[in-house]
N, C-alpha and C positions, 0 to 999 in steps of 0.2 A: 311335159317338158319347157315348152316354148312361155308357158303361162308363169312355171317358178322361175324361167331367168330375167322376166320381167319383173317379178316381185322381187327377186333378190336385185337388180338394177333401180327399183323405184325404193327400196331400202337403203342402196348404196348413196344414191341421192339425195335423199332425207339425210341419213346421217354426214354426208358431206355439206350441207347448207348448214345444219346445227354445229358442226365443228368450224365453217367460216362466219358463222356468229361469234361464235367463242373467240376466234383471230382477230375480229373488228373490234373486239370486247377490250381488248388492247390500249387501241386509240385514248381510253379515258386514260391511261398512265402518263401521258402528254397533251392535258386538256387546251395548254397554251396554243402548241404545233399545231393541234385539231381546231380550234376556234379561230387562230389567224390564218391557215388554209381555207377555210371554207369565207372566211371573208375576203380574200382575196379573189378566190374563185366567183364569188357573188358577185362584185366589181368587177371582172373583166367582162362575166356574161352581160351586165347590165351596159357596161361601155361596149360589147357587141350587138346587143340588141338596139342601138342609139343611132348605129351607122346607116339603115337604109332610110328612116325618118329623116335623117338631113338630107340622104340621096333626092328621096322624093320633092323634098324642097329646093333644092339646087333645080332639079330637070324640070318643075313645073313654073319656076321663075326663069327659066331661060325660054319654056315655050312660050307663058303670057309674055315676055319681054320680045319675041321674035314677030307677034302679032299685033302688037302695041301699034298703035299711030303715034302719039308722041311720046318716045321713048329718050329717059333719061338715060345715053350710054353709061356715062361715069357711072351714073347710081347703080343702075343694072352691075357693071363691074366688080363694084366695091360690094356688093352685095353678095356676088359670086364669089370672090375671093375672101370673104370672110368666111362664106361656109366652107368652103375647102381647108382652112387656116381649123376651123373647128374639127374637120373631118379629121386632120392629120393629129390634132392637139388629143380626141378620143383615140383614137388609133395608138397612139405613144402610151396613152394613159392605159390603154388595154393591153400591150404588149408588158407595160412595165405590173400591172397586177398580175398579168399570167405568169411573167417569171415568177413574182413572188410567190405566186400559187404552187410552180414547178418545184420551186428550190424547198419550200417550207413539207410540201409533200413528199419529197426525196430522203430530206431532213427526216421529216416523221417513220417513213418505212423503216430507212436506215435505223432507227434506235428502236422500231419495234422488230425487225430482224436481231437485232442484239439483244431483245429481252427474251425471244424466242429460244435463239442458241443457249442463252445462260439459262433457261428452265429447263431447257431438252439435258442440256450437260449435267445441271443441277439432277435432273428425274433421272437419267441412265447410272448416274453413280450411286444414287439410295440405293434403286431395282435392287433385289436380292439377288441371289446367283442363278436361282429357279428361272427367273426371266430371261437370263442372258442364255441359259442353257439352251431355248427354245428359240433366240432369235439369233442370225449370223450381223457379225462385225458390220458388212458392207453394208447391208438394210439400214443399220442403227445411222453409220455415217452419211448416206445417201438422206434420210429425212432430215438432218441435221446440218445439211448442206443444202444440195440441191431444193427439195421440197421449201425449205424456208427461204429460200430465194425466190420461189414461183411465188409464194406468200408474199412476199416483202415488194416483187413487180406488182401485185393486186394492187396492195395498199398503196403504191406509190403512184400507180398510173390508174389503173382501171376503177378503182373506187371512187377517185374524184371525179373522173372523166364521166363515169355513170350517173352522178349528184349533178356534173355540169348538161349532159345528155336531158336529163330530168328536169333542168330549169331551163336549158334552152329550148325543149320541147313543148313545157306549160306556157311559157312566156313567148314563143312565136305563135303559138295556136290562141292566145287573148290577143296580141298587135293582130293576127290574124283575121280574127272575129270584129274587132273595131276597124280595120279598115275596107273589110267587104264581108259580108256575111254570106254572100251567095257564091262567089269563089272558093270559100273553103270549105263550105258543105259541099262543094266538090271534090276535094282533096280527101275530108275526114276518111270515108269508108276506103281506103285505100290502109290507112294506119294497122286496123284491126288485124286486116291479111299477115303486115309487117311484123307485127307483135307476136302473133300465134305460131308464124314461122320460125321467129326468134327461138321462143319458147322450147317447142320442138327439139331446134338445132343444140340448146342448152342441156336438155336432158340425154340428149343422145352422145352429148362431148363429153360432161363430166364422167362415166366410165370408161372413155376411151382414154383420156387423159391419167387417169388411176393407173391403167393398164401398161402405160407407158412408163410410169413411176417405177411400176414392179418391177418391168423388164431391165430398167436402168439399173435398178437395185440389185438384181441378178448379174449383171455383166459387170457392175461393181465389186462385187461380194468375190465374183471368180478373180476379177484384177487382184484385189487387196489379199487372197489367201494364194495369187502364185507368188507376191511380191514377197509376200511374209514368207512363203516354203522355197524362195526361190533356189536354195543349195538342193533341196531334194528334188527339185524338176531338172535340174540340172545332173546331178549325181544320178538320176534314172533315164537321162536324155529322152524326156517326155513333152520336150518344148515344142514340138508340131501337135503332138497330142493336144498340148495344153492351148496352143493356138488354134486349132481346130475349134476345141471346146470355146473360146472366145469370140471365134468366129461366129457360132450357131447363136450366142445368146445376144449379140448384137446385129444379125439377121432379125433374131425375132424384134430388137427394139425397131431397126428398120420399117419391119412392116406393120408394126404399129403405127408408128409416124405416120406410113404413108395413108393407112387407114384414116388419120385424123386431115390428113392435107386432101385427102380426096371429098371428104365431107364437108370442109370447109372451101372446098373449089367449087361448088354446089352455093354454098351462102350466098358468099359474096355479090358474082355475078346476078343472082337472083336481088339484092339489094340495089343495085345499080339498075334493073329491071326497073322495081318498082318505083325511083327515083323519077325515071324518065319518063316513066307513064303519067305520074304526076306533074311533071313540065308540059306533058304534052294538051293534058287536060287544061290546065291553067293557059296554054297558049292560045287555045281555041276559044273558049269562054270568055277570057280575060281581051283577045280579039274583038270577038264578038261587041263585048262591051263598050272598046273604045270606040268601033265605029258607030256603035249608038248613041255614044256622046254620055254616058252615064260612069265613066271611068277615066281619068286622065290617066296621060303617058307616065306623070310621076308616080302616081298611086299603082299602076302596073309593075314598074319596076320594083316600088316600096315591096309590094306583094311576091315579085318575082323572089328579088334577097330574102325575106322570110320565109319563102318555099323554100328557099337552098339550108336557110337554118332548120327547118323541119326535118328535111330528109338528112341533113348532115348528123343529126345524132343516132339516126338510125343506120346509117352506114356506120358509125362508130361502136355498135351494138355487134356488130361481127368482132371487133377487134376486142370486146369488152366480155362476151360470152366466152370466147379463148382464153381469155387471160383468167376470168372468175370459173371457167370449169378446169381448168389447172390449178387454181389456186384452191377451188374445193377439194380437191382428188388428193393435193398434198397437205390441208388443212386436215383432214379425215385422218392419214399416215401420222399427223405430228403428234394430234391428240388423241391417239390411239397409243401413243410413250408418254405423254405429261396427265394420262386417267388412268395409266395400266395400276392396277391393285399391285402394290406392296405387299408379299406377303411376310416378309420380316420387317418388322418396323415398331418403333417403339409404341408401346403402350401410353394412354392418356395421363395414368395415374405413375408412368416410369418415372423412376430415380435415379441418381446419378449413383456410381457405385462405389463406395471411399476404399481407401487403401486398403488390397487384402491382403492376408496371410496365404492363400495359396488353396485351399482344400479343394477339390473337386470330385462332384458326386455326378454319378450318372444312376438314376434311379427307374428300372424297367423301360428302358428308353427303344423306342420302337420307331422306327422310322423309314417314311414310303416319298420317292421323290416326284410321284402323283398320287393324288387323292386317290384315285383307283389302283394303282397301281401296285406291284407287289414288294412287302418289305424287304428293305436292304439291309435293317437291322433290325434284329430282333430279341424283344427282354434284353438287354442289357445291362447288366448292375455291375458296378463297383466303385469303390471308393479310392482316392488319392488322398493322403495325408499331405501338408505343408511340408515343401522340400523333396519330394519324395520322385523317381522318376520311374515313370509307368512306359512299358515298350511294348508296341502292337507287333505281333508277326502274323502273318496268314498268306495265302495264294492271293493273287489277283483275281481281286472282286471278291475279297472274303468281308471288305466294310471297315478295313483300316482307314483309308484317308474321310469316309463319311467320318467315322467319330471324332477325328478332329476337326472337321468342319464344322461341326455342331456345338464345340464350345465357342468359338468367338460369333456363333449367330451367324454362318453365314447362312444355315437354313433352320427351321427349326424344328423340333423333334414333333412326330405327329403321335405320339403317345409317351406319359411314363414325363418326367422332367431333369433336368441339368441343374443343379446348385454348385453356387461356388461361396463358400463359408457360410453356407446357409441359405443363401438367398438362391430363391430360381431365379436364374438369368434373364426370363421373360420378363421379370420385375422392374429391371434396371434397363437405365438407357444405352442403348449400342455404341455409343463412342464411351463411354464413361466403361464399359466391356472390355473393347477392342485396345483402349490405350494402356491398359493393363495386363497384355500379353501380345508374347514374340513368338512371330511367326519365319518359318526358314521354308518355303514351298518346295516340292519337287521342280519344277518350272520355275527356273527362278527369271525373274523379270527385273531389267535393269531399264531407267529412263535415261532420254538424251541431257547430258550434262556430265559434269566431272564424276571421279571414284568419291571426292569428298560430297559432291551434290546427292549422290545416291548414299552414299554410308549416311548422310545427316538428313534422309528422307523424312524420317518421323519427327526429327529434333532438327529443325534448321540452324536452330540457335547455337549448336552445338558448338565448343570450341575443339581447332586443333589437335590438342593436347588431348581430349577425350575422343576424338576420332582415332585419334593413333594408337589409343589405351584397346579401345575393341578391335580395333583393325590388326594387333600384336594377339590378341589373346583369340581371335580366329585364323590365325597363321596364314595374314592378307600383306601383314606391312612390309615383309621382304622382297615379295613381289611386285609390291606399288614403289618402291623407292629405287626398284632398277629401269623405272622409267625416268625419260628425260624430266616430264613436269611433276613427277611423287602424286602426289593427292591432286592436283589441278589438270592430271590426263584425262582428254576426254574419252568416255566409255563409248561411243559409235552409238549409231539405233541399235536398240536393246544389248546394246552390252557387247556389239558384234569385234568389237576391239581387243576382245578378252576372250581366255578359251574358258571353259566351262569348269572348271574347277578355281578359276579364277573368281567367275562369276559369284560359284555358291559362298566362296570364302567371302566375299564382299554382300552379299544375302545374309549369311549369319554374323556379319560384324554389324550391318543394320538393324538386326534384330537386337542384340546384344546392348545398341547404344541406347535403347527403349528403357534398359533395365527393368526386364519384368518380373513380375512374381510367377508367372507361367508362361514356359517355353514351350512351343512345339516347332519340331525336328522333321519334318517330311523327308527322310529318306536322305538327308542334307550333305552324305558322305558320299552320295551313288558316281558323282560327277569326277569324282578326284581319284589319283591314283593311293596305293597301299600306304605308300609314306607321307602323302599330304594327308590321309585319313588319319594315319597315327597322329599326326601332330594336331591336326581337327579335334581329333579326340578328345587328347591330353587336354587341350586348352577347356573344353567344353564339361568334362567331368569336373572339372575347376570350377568353370561357370553357372553349375546347374546346381553347384552344392547352394543350401537356399530358393531354390527353386524348384514349384512342381512344373517337371518337364513331362512332357508326350513325345517318345520317340519312334518312328516307324522306320524300320530298317531293314533290309535284305541280308544282312552279314550277321551270323550271332556273335560275332565278335562285337560288335557295335554294343550289346544289350544286355551282356552276360553280367554285368552290373547293375543292373537296374532293380529297384525293389520291388515293381509286380512284373512280370511277363504275362501279355493277356496273348493267347492262342485262338484267332478267330477263323471260322468255316462259314463260310454260307451263311454270313451275318449274324454268327451267334457266337459267343465265347464260350469255346468248348474246353478249355482249359485255362489255369490262371494260378501263378506261384511266380516264386524264384526261378534262379536258373538251375541250383540244385536240385529243388524240389520237380520242375520239369523236367530234370534228366532222368529221373528215378521214378517220376508217376503219369509220365505225358509221352506217350508213341511216337503222338504226330511231331512233338520236339526233338526228341531225340530221333529222330528220322532227319529233321533238317540238320540239327547239330553235327551226326553222324559224317552225312553226307557232303555237309560244308569242310566236317576236319579231314575228309577224306582228300577233298581238291585241295 
């Protein structure tokens, strides 16, 4: 059990490092920022390394002056003043270079975060419905916000800080050897011990930070679900239960954060212990050399300052490891999305679908949501001629919605094929296919903005006259004009200021504005009263003329005039025909018809 857990942890760490490398490759999208940041860092580090050498010169000159018999006091003071001025100039220069490096690295990290969020959003938009069926909205939101921010902080701070630490470490070691080889050899054995400890802590920390992100995502999912379903929560008076559920999720998050804090509370004291051991060793052996006359006071002070530079990167390593572990966990989660397989995508040789007539053929179509799952549709075959209306009837779970989801390629068929005007829809580009299909789904989604914006969602360039025309056709114009602002009325979040029937009619108008040759209506009159349904049905009957229309309906009254009615049961077409044919020959249809007639 423990062996398997260690293997899984090792695999996760490798995946995190690989994803972090992919994130770092985004630096090459901004070569000027990257090069300027590195140059500024090099100059700031060089200025920092020059200071101890100047300090040695000052101290040794003071000591020499103190023991000199024929001291020229004015000359000594001028030399001392010059050295101090040089140190101040170098310090100012280092400050300016450090400012430039910080500014450039932050600008670079913000640009990379911008790129990552854009890439994530574009990928999420392109991913097929099957991916979204298996992933929660809250999880995706956290990856596009918090995970990207953690990666940005790593690139803006830890990455260049790690480079600075490496340069400072190597430069300091070189200068220490040049200053005093014997004292340097006293310090060298301490470094491998510290580095090994840091590597161990890094391997332990990465999975801890991944679990933190997972717990944060879980808490965010609960929050997002409750905000979206607040009316349901209040309707069932389950506020306290949801509060307990959310508190449990953030308790889990708190526990993981405490584990991380406990881990790093051991690391940082160890860093200071190693640094103090080094200082103690240098104080002892350096003191002996000063007494023996083989080391000047200025050289010892320079050595002590360089020793500080040696342990400063080690102190920074704790901070760098923490940010790197967080970034590796977040990068892995980000690139899980960016590298996710899109099960519905354009083929390499896909062509644009030309203007269609609207013939739709299902040829022996079988569909499974998962490759190893049961078939949701089994050997479905039918043909809709241009301009015909096809109605789909059946109980819940019979496959009606699945059929209409296959036409615009929300999913791809498992077996068989779907053809429009004789072309397999997998041979044409998705965009050219969907722009010729108008869809009104059962669950109406409106976006923030005005009524006009929502109707013109598919054609932002549409004129007000065109928008009003389709609104009238969808029986929406009258209620829209009752609002003080008319078509400029804000709809609120998800259309919260409108009734269900009003949202549905706006959605119908939105689909009709596209003037599609194929029209899909998924129970589009389910949210309206009988009077509004009558008005909408009258408009739809007129507008469906010349269009191939697929209608899902629970009420027989909305499908009696259809050219074809498909009766579905457990994923199969069990009966097919017109209203009159089915009433005479289909026991299932007759039962539905007479039961609704009685009601």
